[in-house]
C-alpha positions in Angstrom: -11.1 -15.6 -0.2 -12.5 -16.5 -3.7 -12.8 -20.2 -4.5 -14.2 -21.8 -8.0 -15.2 -25.5 -7.8 -15.6 -27.6 -11.4 -18.6 -28.5 -12.9 -19.4 -31.4 -14.5 -17.1 -31.2 -17.8 -15.9 -27.9 -17.4 -12.7 -27.1 -19.1 -9.9 -24.8 -17.1 -10.4 -21.7 -18.7 -14.3 -22.0 -18.5 -13.4 -21.8 -14.9 -10.7 -19.3 -15.1 -13.0 -16.8 -16.6 -15.7 -17.3 -14.0 -13.3 -16.9 -11.4 -12.1 -13.3 -13.0 -15.9 -12.2 -13.5 -15.9 -13.2 -9.6 -13.2 -11.0 -8.8 -14.2 -8.3 -10.6 -17.9 -8.2 -8.9 -15.8 -8.3 -5.8 -13.6 -5.7 -6.3 -10.3 -7.3 -6.4 -9.1 -6.2 -9.6 -9.5 -2.9 -9.1 -8.2 -2.5 -5.5 -4.8 -4.9 -6.4 -4.5 -2.3 -9.6 -4.8 1.2 -7.1 -2.7 -0.6 -4.6 0.2 -1.8 -7.1 1.9 1.6 -7.2 2.6 3.8 -4.3 0.1 6.8 -4.1 1.2 10.0 -2.4 -1.3 11.3 0.1 -2.2 14.7 -2.0 -2.7 12.4 -4.7 -4.9 10.5 -3.1 -6.8 13.3 -1.7 -7.3 14.8 -4.6 -8.5 11.5 -6.2 -11.1 11.5 -3.6 -12.6 15.0 -4.0 -12.8 14.7 -7.8 -15.1 11.7 -7.5 -17.1 12.9 -4.6 -17.4 15.9 -7.2 -18.6 13.7 -9.9 -21.3 12.0 -7.3 -22.7 15.5 -6.5 -22.9 16.6 -10.0 -24.8 13.4 -11.0 -26.8 13.1 -8.4 -28.8 16.1 -9.6 
């Protein structure tokens, strides 16, 4: 769980910015976007295969 505590005279906007940055670093926003709609198993498989092909091509 991500917690953000106020530092000194930090504004709400600054705290929110820090919170969003922590969520990005943890990969939470990417996970939420991926799970926000239903993905068929065949589409999931195709996406994973494309990702692995990119990894192999870049690794050479």
